[in-house]
LUMMAR-167208 format. One record per atom (N, C-alpha, C): atom name; residue in three letters; residue number from 1; x negated, y, z negated. Coordinates in pm, whole numbers, plus 50000, padded with zeros to 5 digits. Layout:
N
NODE  atomo  residuo  num      X      Y      Z
NODE     CA      ALA  NUM      X      Y      Z
...
END
This chain:
204
NODE  atomo  residuo  num      X      Y      Z
NODE      N      MET    1  31719  04475  17893
NODE     CA      MET    1  31767  04589  17920
NODE      C      MET    1  31907  04579  17925
NODE      N      LYS    2  32016  04651  17855
NODE     CA      LYS    2  32135  04709  17843
NODE      C      LYS    2  32194  04652  17971
NODE      N      LYS    3  32296  04592  17991
NODE     CA      LYS    3  32353  04599  18124
NODE      C      LYS    3  32511  04706  18085
NODE      N      ILE    4  32534  04729  18209
NODE     CA      ILE    4  32669  04870  18239
NODE      C      ILE    4  32735  04792  18330
NODE      N      GLU    5  32875  04745  18267
NODE     CA      GLU    5  32986  04703  18355
NODE      C      GLU    5  33021  04829  18428
NODE      N      LEU    6  33088  04773  18562
NODE     CA      LEU    6  33105  04831  18684
NODE      C      LEU    6  33252  04775  18734
NODE      N      GLU    7  33315  04852  18794
NODE     CA      GLU    7  33439  04792  18866
NODE      C      GLU    7  33453  04888  18992
NODE      N      ILE    8  33495  04818  19108
NODE     CA      ILE    8  33504  04879  19230
NODE      C      ILE    8  33646  04983  19210
NODE      N      VAL    9  33601  05103  19233
NODE     CA      VAL    9  33716  05188  19233
NODE      C      VAL    9  33763  05273  19355
NODE      N      ALA   10  33711  05244  19437
NODE     CA      ALA   10  33705  05283  19620
NODE      C      ALA   10  33665  05244  19700
NODE      N      LEU   11  33702  05249  19842
NODE     CA      LEU   11  33645  05192  19949
NODE      C      LEU   11  33644  05318  20041
NODE      N      SER   12  33537  05379  20087
NODE     CA      SER   12  33554  05502  20183
NODE      C      SER   12  33503  05454  20303
NODE      N      HIS   13  33569  05508  20404
NODE     CA      HIS   13  33513  05542  20558
NODE      C      HIS   13  33531  05658  20615
NODE      N      SER   14  33422  05700  20687
NODE     CA      SER   14  33399  05796  20761
NODE      C      SER   14  33496  05808  20890
NODE      N      ILE   15  33570  05852  20918
NODE     CA      ILE   15  33635  05838  21059
NODE      C      ILE   15  33548  05920  21176
NODE      N      THR   16  33479  05969  21139
NODE     CA      THR   16  33377  06069  21229
NODE      C      THR   16  33240  06014  21244
NODE      N      GLN   17  33216  05913  21139
NODE     CA      GLN   17  33058  05852  21126
NODE      C      GLN   17  33108  05711  21163
NODE      N      THR   18  33115  05634  21270
NODE     CA      THR   18  33160  05513  21321
NODE      C      THR   18  33108  05376  21203
NODE      N      HIS   19  32990  05423  21154
NODE     CA      HIS   19  32956  05292  21080
NODE      C      HIS   19  32915  05342  20934
NODE      N      SER   20  32992  05439  20897
NODE     CA      SER   20  32961  05498  20746
NODE      C      SER   20  33075  05441  20659
NODE      N      TYR   21  33055  05359  20572
NODE     CA      TYR   21  33126  05308  20478
NODE      C      TYR   21  33074  05319  20321
NODE      N      ALA   22  33118  05353  20261
NODE     CA      ALA   22  33082  05312  20100
NODE      C      ALA   22  33163  05262  20005
NODE      N      VAL   23  33102  05168  19924
NODE     CA      VAL   23  33191  05088  19801
NODE      C      VAL   23  33152  05169  19697
NODE      N      VAL   24  33267  05236  19645
NODE     CA      VAL   24  33249  05317  19510
NODE      C      VAL   24  33239  05215  19379
NODE      N      LEU   25  33150  05199  19306
NODE     CA      LEU   25  33130  05135  19173
NODE      C      LEU   25  33159  05226  19068
NODE      N      GLY   26  33271  05233  18988
NODE     CA      GLY   26  33280  05315  18838
NODE      C      GLY   26  33224  05224  18710
NODE      N      GLU   27  33187  05323  18614
NODE     CA      GLU   27  33137  05273  18519
NODE      C      GLU   27  33271  05255  18430
NODE      N      VAL   28  33256  05117  18364
NODE     CA      VAL   28  33405  05090  18324
NODE      C      VAL   28  33398  05162  18140
NODE      N      ASN   29  33485  05221  18115
NODE     CA      ASN   29  33532  05342  18021
NODE      C      ASN   29  33415  05446  18011
NODE      N      GLY   30  33356  05468  18123
NODE     CA      GLY   30  33288  05640  18136
NODE      C      GLY   30  33297  05694  18307
NODE      N      LEU   31  33238  05786  18286
NODE     CA      LEU   31  33276  05866  18423
NODE      C      LEU   31  33189  05891  18547
NODE      N      ARG   32  33091  05805  18516
NODE     CA      ARG   32  32976  05773  18648
NODE      C      ARG   32  33008  05677  18750
NODE      N      ARG   33  32967  05727  18859
NODE     CA      ARG   33  33014  05645  18996
NODE      C      ARG   33  32907  05610  19062
NODE      N      LEU   34  32886  05491  19101
NODE     CA      LEU   34  32771  05486  19192
NODE      C      LEU   34  32829  05414  19320
NODE      N      PRO   35  32798  05487  19426
NODE     CA      PRO   35  32859  05460  19565
NODE      C      PRO   35  32724  05392  19653
NODE      N      ILE   36  32774  05316  19689
NODE     CA      ILE   36  32701  05227  19785
NODE      C      ILE   36  32727  05211  19930
NODE      N      VAL   37  32617  05239  20030
NODE     CA      VAL   37  32664  05209  20148
NODE      C      VAL   37  32668  05102  20188
NODE      N      ILE   38  32751  05052  20267
NODE     CA      ILE   38  32786  04898  20328
NODE      C      ILE   38  32821  04884  20470
NODE      N      GLY   39  32796  04764  20545
NODE     CA      GLY   39  32807  04735  20687
NODE      C      GLY   39  32967  04725  20685
NODE      N      GLY   40  33009  04785  20813
NODE     CA      GLY   40  33168  04766  20853
NODE      C      GLY   40  33206  04604  20839
NODE      N      PHE   41  33157  04508  20868
NODE     CA      PHE   41  33181  04388  20830
NODE      C      PHE   41  33228  04358  20689
NODE      N      GLU   42  33133  04385  20602
NODE     CA      GLU   42  33148  04368  20458
NODE      C      GLU   42  33232  04464  20382
NODE      N      ALA   43  33248  04589  20460
NODE     CA      ALA   43  33359  04682  20400
NODE      C      ALA   43  33507  04608  20452
NODE      N      GLN   44  33511  04537  20549
NODE     CA      GLN   44  33608  04449  20583
NODE      C      GLN   44  33664  04352  20493
NODE      N      ALA   45  33565  04271  20456
NODE     CA      ALA   45  33558  04162  20373
NODE      C      ALA   45  33624  04206  20236
NODE      N      ILE   46  33554  04304  20203
NODE     CA      ILE   46  33605  04366  20041
NODE      C      ILE   46  33713  04407  20055
NODE      N      ALA   47  33798  04489  20157
NODE     CA      ALA   47  33926  04553  20178
NODE      C      ALA   47  34013  04454  20177
NODE      N      VAL   48  33974  04342  20236
NODE     CA      VAL   48  34099  04195  20249
NODE      C      VAL   48  34121  04171  20125
NODE      N      ALA   49  34014  04143  20041
NODE     CA      ALA   49  34015  04058  19900
NODE      C      ALA   49  34093  04164  19837
NODE      N      LEU   50  34032  04280  19835
NODE     CA      LEU   50  34121  04406  19744
NODE      C      LEU   50  34251  04419  19756
NODE      N      GLU   51  34295  04420  19891
NODE     CA      GLU   51  34455  04404  19954
NODE      C      GLU   51  34525  04296  19917
NODE      N      ARG   52  34424  04190  19869
NODE     CA      ARG   52  34507  04034  19881
NODE      C      ARG   52  34580  04008  20014
NODE      N      MET   53  34510  04057  20128
NODE     CA      MET   53  34551  03990  20220
NODE      C      MET   53  34508  03839  20264
NODE      N      GLN   54  34592  03758  20316
NODE     CA      GLN   54  34563  03622  20354
NODE      C      GLN   54  34534  03606  20503
NODE      N      PRO   55  34404  03623  20536
NODE     CA      PRO   55  34381  03580  20692
NODE      C      PRO   55  34410  03469  20745
NODE      N      SER   56  34442  03427  20895
NODE     CA      SER   56  34484  03329  20939
NODE      C      SER   56  34392  03218  20908
NODE      N      ARG   57  34281  03250  20927
NODE     CA      ARG   57  34142  03136  20923
NODE      C      ARG   57  34033  03227  20835
NODE      N      PRO   58  33983  03152  20769
NODE     CA      PRO   58  33901  03175  20618
NODE      C      PRO   58  33789  03285  20693
NODE      N      LEU   59  33742  03419  20643
NODE     CA      LEU   59  33648  03487  20643
NODE      C      LEU   59  33513  03455  20608
NODE      N      THR   60  33404  03472  20663
NODE     CA      THR   60  33283  03415  20603
NODE      C      THR   60  33246  03409  20447
NODE      N      HIS   61  33320  03497  20382
NODE     CA      HIS   61  33312  03499  20203
NODE      C      HIS   61  33410  03435  20180
NODE      N      ASP   62  33552  03425  20259
NODE     CA      ASP   62  33612  03296  20198
NODE      C      ASP   62  33591  03197  20190
NODE      N      LEU   63  33514  03156  20311
NODE     CA      LEU   63  33474  03012  20346
NODE      C      LEU   63  33330  02997  20210
NODE      N      PHE   64  33276  03080  20157
NODE     CA      PHE   64  33177  03077  20083
NODE      C      PHE   64  33203  03042  19934
NODE      N      ALA   65  33345  03136  19899
NODE     CA      ALA   65  33364  03125  19783
NODE      C      ALA   65  33472  02980  19757
NODE      N      ASN   66  33535  02913  19891
NODE     CA      ASN   66  33583  02793  19863
NODE      C      ASN   66  33474  02695  19878
NODE      N      PHE   67  33367  02678  19914
NODE     CA      PHE   67  33239  02590  19910
NODE      C      PHE   67  33218  02608  19765
NODE      N      MET   68  33210  02700  19678
NODE     CA      MET   68  33143  02713  19574
NODE      C      MET   68  33273  02650  19487
NODE      N      THR   69  33411  02671  19487
NODE     CA      THR   69  33496  02618  19408
NODE      C      THR   69  33507  02453  19440
NODE      N      THR   70  33464  02421  19560
NODE     CA      THR   70  33499  02281  19598
NODE      C      THR   70  33399  02191  19540
NODE      N      PHE   71  33299  02246  19492
NODE     CA      PHE   71  33160  02180  19449
NODE      C      PHE   71  33123  02223  19316
NODE      N      GLY   72  33240  02265  19241
NODE     CA      GLY   72  33243  02299  19100
NODE      C      GLY   72  33152  02422  19044
NODE      N      ILE   73  33109  02484  19129
NODE     CA      ILE   73  33025  02613  19103
NODE      C      ILE   73  33073  02760  19088
NODE      N      ASP   74  33073  02811  18954
NODE     CA      ASP   74  33170  02925  18909
NODE      C      ASP   74  33055  03047  18929
NODE      N      LEU   75  33122  03151  19010
NODE     CA      LEU   75  33027  03266  18987
NODE      C      LEU   75  33056  03367  18851
NODE      N      VAL   76  32997  03367  18805
NODE     CA      VAL   76  33029  03420  18629
NODE      C      VAL   76  32989  03541  18670
NODE      N      GLU   77  32857  03628  18713
NODE     CA      GLU   77  32882  03780  18732
NODE      C      GLU   77  32771  03798  18836
NODE      N      VAL   78  32803  03933  18888
NODE     CA      VAL   78  32729  03995  18980
NODE      C      VAL   78  32667  04099  18910
NODE      N      ILE   79  32488  04129  18943
NODE     CA      ILE   79  32423  04200  18872
NODE      C      ILE   79  32333  04287  18991
NODE      N      ILE   80  32381  04415  18986
NODE     CA      ILE   80  32292  04505  19041
NODE      C      ILE   80  32147  04533  18996
NODE      N      TYR   81  32033  04478  19027
NODE     CA      TYR   81  31921  04490  18894
NODE      C      TYR   81  31844  04561  18977
NODE      N      LYS   82  31832  04624  19108
NODE     CA      LYS   82  31718  04719  19156
NODE      C      LYS   82  31760  04817  19249
NODE      N      LEU   83  31682  04897  19269
NODE     CA      LEU   83  31698  04999  19332
NODE      C      LEU   83  31557  05067  19416
NODE      N      GLU   84  31515  05019  19568
NODE     CA      GLU   84  31417  05067  19612
NODE      C      GLU   84  31435  05136  19722
NODE      N      GLU   85  31372  05242  19747
NODE     CA      GLU   85  31364  05324  19878
NODE      C      GLU   85  31497  05341  19914
NODE      N      GLY   86  31607  05342  19824
NODE     CA      GLY   86  31739  05372  19855
NODE      C      GLY   86  31824  05242  19872
NODE      N      ILE   87  31752  05124  19879
NODE     CA      ILE   87  31821  05001  19903
NODE      C      ILE   87  31869  04919  19771
NODE      N      PHE   88  31970  04889  19742
NODE     CA      PHE   88  32032  04807  19665
NODE      C      PHE   88  32011  04652  19663
NODE      N      PHE   89  31907  04563  19506
NODE     CA      PHE   89  31928  04443  19538
NODE      C      PHE   89  31994  04398  19412
NODE      N      ALA   90  32118  04291  19443
NODE     CA      ALA   90  32195  04191  19369
NODE      C      ALA   90  32149  04067  19358
NODE      N      LYS   91  32217  04014  19259
NODE     CA      LYS   91  32187  03872  19244
NODE      C      LYS   91  32298  03802  19209
NODE      N      LEU   92  32354  03687  19246
NODE     CA      LEU   92  32485  03622  19172
NODE      C      LEU   92  32424  03502  19061
NODE      N      VAL   93  32478  03523  18939
NODE     CA      VAL   93  32457  03435  18845
NODE      C      VAL   93  32575  03346  18831
NODE      N      CYS   94  32537  03207  18902
NODE     CA      CYS   94  32633  03098  18910
NODE      C      CYS   94  32610  02992  18805
NODE      N      GLN   95  32721  02915  18767
NODE     CA      GLN   95  32704  02802  18653
NODE      C      GLN   95  32747  02700  18736
NODE      N      ASN   96  32685  02579  18736
NODE     CA      ASN   96  32734  02455  18749
NODE      C      ASN   96  32713  02346  18635
NODE      N      ASN   97  32802  02284  18607
NODE     CA      ASN   97  32807  02249  18463
NODE      C      ASN   97  32743  02322  18365
NODE      N      ASP   98  32627  02272  18304
NODE     CA      ASP   98  32569  02363  18210
NODE      C      ASP   98  32419  02435  18248
NODE      N      GLU   99  32444  02417  18393
NODE     CA      GLU   99  32282  02500  18461
NODE      C      GLU   99  32330  02620  18506
NODE      N      THR  100  32263  02735  18467
NODE     CA      THR  100  32277  02853  18486
NODE      C      THR  100  32183  02901  18609
NODE      N      ILE  101  32256  02920  18721
NODE     CA      ILE  101  32148  02965  18859
NODE      C      ILE  101  32136  03087  18919
NODE      N      GLU  102  32035  03159  18939
NODE     CA      GLU  102  32048  03293  18985
NODE      C      GLU  102  32011  03304  19151
NODE      N      ILE  103  32126  03364  19217
NODE     CA      ILE  103  32065  03358  19376
NODE      C      ILE  103  32096  03500  19428
NODE      N      ASP  104  31977  03526  19494
NODE     CA      ASP  104  31935  03671  19525
NODE      C      ASP  104  32071  03655  19644
NODE      N      SER  105  32093  03804  19666
NODE     CA      SER  105  32205  03845  19757
NODE      C      SER  105  32193  04000  19827
NODE      N      ARG  106  32266  04001  19915
NODE     CA      ARG  106  32267  04184  19949
NODE      C      ARG  106  32377  04199  19846
NODE      N      THR  107  32369  04331  19816
NODE     CA      THR  107  32461  04373  19710
NODE      C      THR  107  32611  04352  19814
NODE      N      SER  108  32649  04416  19912
NODE     CA      SER  108  32737  04424  20022
NODE      C      SER  108  32851  04242  20007
NODE      N      ASP  109  32740  04161  20004
NODE     CA      ASP  109  32788  04013  20022
NODE      C      ASP  109  32816  04001  19846
NODE      N      ALA  110  32733  04017  19739
NODE     CA      ALA  110  32765  04029  19635
NODE      C      ALA  110  32915  04070  19567
NODE      N      LEU  111  32939  04197  19599
NODE     CA      LEU  111  33057  04229  19575
NODE      C      LEU  111  33177  04187  19656
NODE      N      ALA  112  33150  04142  19798
NODE     CA      ALA  112  33275  04098  19868
NODE      C      ALA  112  33308  03930  19738
NODE      N      LEU  113  33213  03864  19738
NODE     CA      LEU  113  33233  03731  19631
NODE      C      LEU  113  33265  03777  19517
NODE      N      ALA  114  33220  03862  19437
NODE     CA      ALA  114  33291  03921  19318
NODE      C      ALA  114  33436  03934  19308
NODE      N      VAL  115  33484  03996  19400
NODE     CA      VAL  115  33642  04040  19442
NODE      C      VAL  115  33684  03908  19457
NODE      N      ARG  116  33662  03818  19518
NODE     CA      ARG  116  33704  03700  19519
NODE      C      ARG  116  33719  03588  19414
NODE      N      ALA  117  33627  03613  19340
NODE     CA      ALA  117  33589  03515  19212
NODE      C      ALA  117  33633  03589  19107
NODE      N      ASN  118  33688  03723  19108
NODE     CA      ASN  118  33748  03803  18965
NODE      C      ASN  118  33634  03790  18862
NODE      N      CYS  119  33526  03795  18902
NODE     CA      CYS  119  33427  03825  18804
NODE      C      CYS  119  33342  03936  18778
NODE      N      ARG  120  33269  03948  18682
NODE     CA      ARG  120  33187  04097  18651
NODE      C      ARG  120  33134  04157  18722
NODE      N      ILE  121  33118  04265  18725
NODE     CA      ILE  121  32993  04325  18811
NODE      C      ILE  121  32894  04401  18722
NODE      N      TYR  122  32753  04419  18686
NODE     CA      TYR  122  32698  04503  18624
NODE      C      TYR  122  32536  04541  18688
NODE      N      THR  123  32498  04654  18643
NODE     CA      THR  123  32408  04701  18659
NODE      C      THR  123  32317  04752  18536
NODE      N      TYR  124  32224  04814  18549
NODE     CA      TYR  124  32122  04901  18440
NODE      C      TYR  124  32126  05026  18451
NODE      N      GLU  125  32117  05069  18317
NODE     CA      GLU  125  32125  05234  18323
NODE      C      GLU  125  32002  05278  18404
NODE      N      ASN  126  31887  05233  18408
NODE     CA      ASN  126  31792  05323  18523
NODE      C      ASN  126  31847  05340  18625
NODE      N      ILE  127  31944  05229  18694
NODE     CA      ILE  127  31989  05266  18818
NODE      C      ILE  127  32133  05353  18806
NODE      N      LEU  128  32199  05330  18754
NODE     CA      LEU  128  32307  05405  18743
NODE      C      LEU  128  32262  05593  18696
NODE      N      GLU  129  32158  05576  18641
NODE     CA      GLU  129  32099  05718  18596
NODE      C      GLU  129  32010  05795  18691
NODE      N      SER  130  31955  05713  18855
NODE     CA      SER  130  31890  05747  18937
NODE      C      SER  130  31975  05777  19073
NODE      N      ALA  131  32056  05690  19055
NODE     CA      ALA  131  32183  05688  19218
NODE      C      ALA  131  32323  05696  19158
NODE      N      GLY  132  32369  05741  19009
NODE     CA      GLY  132  32480  05755  18993
NODE      C      GLY  132  32533  05904  19007
NODE      N      LEU  133  32672  05904  19013
NODE     CA      LEU  133  32706  06072  19021
NODE      C      LEU  133  32802  06058  18919
NODE      N      PHE  134  32803  06187  18840
NODE     CA      PHE  134  32896  06212  18737
NODE      C      PHE  134  33013  06251  18760
NODE      N      LEU  135  33126  06218  18757
NODE     CA      LEU  135  33278  06256  18765
NODE      C      LEU  135  33331  06358  18658
NODE      N      GLU  136  33330  06457  18678
NODE     CA      GLU  136  33354  06559  18558
NODE      C      GLU  136  33503  06523  18492
NODE      N      ASN  137  33527  06537  18417
NODE     CA      ASN  137  33658  06483  18323
NODE      C      ASN  137  33774  06593  18344
NODE      N      THR  138  33800  06610  18481
NODE     CA      THR  138  33920  06664  18543
NODE      C      THR  138  34060  06577  18525
NODE      N      GLU  139  34158  06659  18558
NODE     CA      GLU  139  34272  06539  18598
NODE      C      GLU  139  34245  06496  18727
NODE      N      GLU  140  34217  06534  18846
NODE     CA      GLU  140  34178  06455  18948
NODE      C      GLU  140  34064  06351  18934
NODE      N      GLY  141  33991  06378  18854
NODE     CA      GLY  141  33899  06244  18812
NODE      C      GLY  141  33950  06153  18762
NODE      N      GLN  142  34048  06182  18672
NODE     CA      GLN  142  34100  06061  18583
NODE      C      GLN  142  34229  06026  18653
NODE      N      ALA  143  34270  06035  18760
NODE     CA      ALA  143  34405  06038  18824
NODE      C      ALA  143  34366  05870  18913
NODE      N      GLY  144  34252  05878  18974
NODE     CA      GLY  144  34219  05753  19080
NODE      C      GLY  144  34285  05596  19070
NODE      N      ALA  145  34178  05520  19046
NODE     CA      ALA  145  34215  05391  19052
NODE      C      ALA  145  34281  05371  18911
NODE      N      ALA  146  34236  05434  18787
NODE     CA      ALA  146  34297  05393  18666
NODE      C      ALA  146  34426  05420  18665
NODE      N      ALA  147  34457  05480  18746
NODE     CA      ALA  147  34634  05538  18741
NODE      C      ALA  147  34704  05417  18815
NODE      N      SER  148  34644  05401  18896
NODE     CA      SER  148  34725  05296  19025
NODE      C      SER  148  34721  05172  18977
NODE      N      GLY  149  34590  05120  18912
NODE     CA      GLY  149  34556  05028  18866
NODE      C      GLY  149  34492  04895  18975
NODE      N      LYS  150  34464  05003  19068
NODE     CA      LYS  150  34356  04910  19174
NODE      C      LYS  150  34304  05036  19249
NODE      N      PRO  151  34178  04972  19317
NODE     CA      PRO  151  34078  05039  19386
NODE      C      PRO  151  34161  05140  19515
NODE      N      THR  152  34116  05229  19545
NODE     CA      THR  152  34190  05302  19683
NODE      C      THR  152  34078  05308  19787
NODE      N      VAL  153  34149  05261  19905
NODE     CA      VAL  153  34097  05271  20035
NODE      C      VAL  153  34114  05394  20113
NODE      N      THR  154  34009  05477  20150
NODE     CA      THR  154  34061  05608  20211
NODE      C      THR  154  33963  05622  20317
NODE      N      SER  155  33979  05722  20401
NODE     CA      SER  155  33884  05758  20510
NODE      C      SER  155  33866  05894  20484
NODE      N      GLN  156  33751  05941  20556
NODE     CA      GLN  156  33736  06085  20534
NODE      C      GLN  156  33640  06128  20658
NODE      N      GLY  157  33684  06267  20706
NODE     CA      GLY  157  33615  06303  20828
NODE      C      GLY  157  33517  06374  20760
NODE      N      ALA  158  33386  06413  20847
NODE     CA      ALA  158  33256  06489  20812
NODE      C      ALA  158  33213  06596  20938
NODE      N      ALA  159  33190  06716  20868
NODE     CA      ALA  159  33187  06822  20964
NODE      C      ALA  159  33046  06766  21003
NODE      N      SER  160  33057  06884  21142
NODE     CA      SER  160  32936  06846  21234
NODE      C      SER  160  32824  06936  21158
NODE      N      GLY  161  32686  06861  21168
NODE     CA      GLY  161  32594  06925  21141
NODE      C      GLY  161  32588  06905  20955
NODE      N      PHE  162  32638  06829  20900
NODE     CA      PHE  162  32693  06866  20742
NODE      C      PHE  162  32547  06841  20687
NODE      N      GLU  163  32465  06749  20750
NODE     CA      GLU  163  32345  06717  20668
NODE      C      GLU  163  32249  06845  20709
NODE      N      LYS  164  32224  06912  20804
NODE     CA      LYS  164  32168  07014  20833
NODE      C      LYS  164  32236  07158  20738
NODE      N      ASP  165  32336  07138  20717
NODE     CA      ASP  165  32393  07249  20583
NODE      C      ASP  165  32356  07243  20472
NODE      N      LEU  166  32337  07122  20447
NODE     CA      LEU  166  32263  07107  20303
NODE      C      LEU  166  32139  07138  20263
NODE      N      LYS  167  32055  07135  20374
NODE     CA      LYS  167  31929  07186  20359
NODE      C      LYS  167  31917  07334  20323
NODE      N      SER  168  31998  07426  20371
NODE     CA      SER  168  31987  07541  20338
NODE      C      SER  168  32062  07596  20223
NODE      N      MET  169  32111  07495  20156
NODE     CA      MET  169  32214  07523  20038
NODE      C      MET  169  32097  07481  19915
NODE      N      SER  170  32114  07639  19819
NODE     CA      SER  170  32084  07627  19697
NODE      C      SER  170  32074  07482  19602
NODE      N      LEU  171  31995  07431  19501
NODE     CA      LEU  171  32043  07312  19408
NODE      C      LEU  171  32173  07368  19353
NODE      N      GLU  172  32196  07455  19296
NODE     CA      GLU  172  32305  07501  19221
NODE      C      GLU  172  32421  07453  19316
NODE      N      ASP  173  32423  07517  19444
NODE     CA      ASP  173  32545  07511  19542
NODE      C      ASP  173  32546  07371  19565
NODE      N      LEU  174  32455  07272  19553
NODE     CA      LEU  174  32494  07155  19612
NODE      C      LEU  174  32536  07077  19501
NODE      N      ASN  175  32509  07098  19361
NODE     CA      ASN  175  32556  07032  19257
NODE      C      ASN  175  32698  07053  19248
NODE      N      THR  176  32756  07190  19279
NODE     CA      THR  176  32892  07233  19290
NODE      C      THR  176  32975  07195  19395
NODE      N      LEU  177  32882  07188  19533
NODE     CA      LEU  177  32946  07106  19632
NODE      C      LEU  177  33005  06956  19610
NODE      N      LEU  178  32905  06898  19541
NODE     CA      LEU  178  32915  06749  19500
NODE      C      LEU  178  33059  06707  19430
NODE      N      GLN  179  33052  06801  19324
NODE     CA      GLN  179  33168  06806  19246
NODE      C      GLN  179  33324  06837  19333
NODE      N      GLN  180  33281  06913  19410
NODE     CA      GLN  180  33412  06883  19518
NODE      C      GLN  180  33425  06793  19592
NODE      N      VAL  181  33341  06729  19628
NODE     CA      VAL  181  33369  06627  19732
NODE      C      VAL  181  33414  06495  19647
NODE      N      LEU  182  33394  06497  19506
NODE     CA      LEU  182  33402  06380  19427
NODE      C      LEU  182  33537  06383  19378
NODE      N      GLU  183  33580  06520  19361
NODE     CA      GLU  183  33743  06544  19319
NODE      C      GLU  183  33819  06505  19452
NODE      N      GLN  184  33777  06519  19571
NODE     CA      GLN  184  33829  06481  19690
NODE      C      GLN  184  33832  06328  19735
NODE      N      GLU  185  33760  06263  19632
NODE     CA      GLU  185  33713  06091  19667
NODE      C      GLU  185  33657  06079  19783
NODE      N      ASP  186  33539  06186  19858
NODE     CA      ASP  186  33492  06178  19970
NODE      C      ASP  186  33351  06116  19960
NODE      N      TYR  187  33338  05983  19926
NODE     CA      TYR  187  33202  05935  19849
NODE      C      TYR  187  33131  05925  19965
NODE      N      VAL  188  33152  05914  20095
NODE     CA      VAL  188  33070  05902  20216
NODE      C      VAL  188  32989  06040  20210
NODE      N      ARG  189  33046  06171  20186
NODE     CA      ARG  189  32958  06295  20221
NODE      C      ARG  189  32877  06303  20051
NODE      N      ALA  190  32946  06235  19914
NODE     CA      ALA  190  32888  06252  19818
NODE      C      ALA  190  32715  06199  19820
NODE      N      ILE  191  32756  06078  19891
NODE     CA      ILE  191  32605  05984  19905
NODE      C      ILE  191  32494  06103  19953
NODE      N      THR  192  32516  06179  20064
NODE     CA      THR  192  32449  06219  20111
NODE      C      THR  192  32419  06330  20032
NODE      N      ILE  193  32529  06420  19969
NODE     CA      ILE  193  32458  06526  19867
NODE      C      ILE  193  32372  06478  19770
NODE      N      ARG  194  32408  06347  19722
NODE     CA      ARG  194  32328  06307  19614
NODE      C      ARG  194  32172  06295  19661
NODE      N      ASP  195  32164  06201  19784
NODE     CA      ASP  195  32019  06221  19817
NODE      C      ASP  195  31941  06342  19853
NODE      N      GLU  196  32015  06420  19858
NODE     CA      GLU  196  31943  06578  19899
NODE      C      GLU  196  31920  06621  19751
NODE      N      ILE  197  31996  06606  19662
NODE     CA      ILE  197  31964  06676  19529
NODE      C      ILE  197  31847  06595  19501
NODE      N      ASN  198  31859  06425  19499
NODE     CA      ASN  198  31721  06359  19441
NODE      C      ASN  198  31602  06395  19513
NODE      N      SER  199  31661  06417  19634
NODE     CA      SER  199  31470  06419  19702
NODE      C      SER  199  31432  06569  19688
NODE      N      ARG  200  31537  06669  19627
NODE     CA      ARG  200  31435  06797  19619
NODE      C      ARG  200  31382  06797  19445
NODE      N      GLU  201  31461  06719  19347
NODE     CA      GLU  201  31421  06699  19221
NODE      C      GLU  201  31296  06614  19216
NODE      N      ASN  202  31251  06497  19287
NODE     CA      ASN  202  31146  06411  19313
NODE      C      ASN  202  31026  06512  19367
NODE      N      ASN  203  31056  06617  19458
NODE     CA      ASN  203  30953  06673  19527
NODE      C      ASN  203  30918  06834  19412
NODE      N      LYS  204  30962  06808  19308
NODE     CA      LYS  204  30956  06956  19225
NODE      C      LYS  204  30793  06970  19162
END
C-alpha cells in the first residue's frame, strides 16, 4: 500500500475545553489535513520540540530520544498505519546497524519523537480518506505553515452546546461550517464536525 508523507502544520488547543488538544498533520504537496486528538502532556512535548525550547531537565520524550542516540538507534520514520474506532495506531521504524525494527507506539508519542529525530511521518491513503479533512485551495489555506516555514501553535474557544448545534444542522451546512473553521485553523472544532459528518454518512 502506498505511503503518503505528512508534516506537522499546527498544534491547537481549545481554551474552553481544558483537555482538548489536536495535532494537525498536513499532506506534503497536498491540501488534505489529518487532525488527531492528543493529551495535554504529549501536546506540551510536541510544542517544546517545535519551538526548539531547551528545558532545564530532559522531558520523557527527550530522555527516550537521548537513549536511542546513545545506543546507536536511528528513528528512520513514523507510520500511522491504522484507524480503529476513532483511535490512531502508529509504529516507530528504527534502524540499528543493518537491522530494521518496528516498535508499536501511541501516535502522540510517535509524533513527539519524530519532531526530535527530524524523521519523516507517513500514513496510508485509506486513513487519510476516512479521517482527513480537505482544505480548499484558498488564500487562507495556502498561507499557514508553508508561508512561515514552521507549524503554528494556536488556541481556540468553543461555543457552548457546540456538539448539540451540529445535530440540528443539515449535511450541506455541516460541510460549509467545516470549511469555515478550517480557514480559521480551528482544528479542535473541525474534528467534532468531521466526526458528525462521518457518522451520518456511515448511517446512510
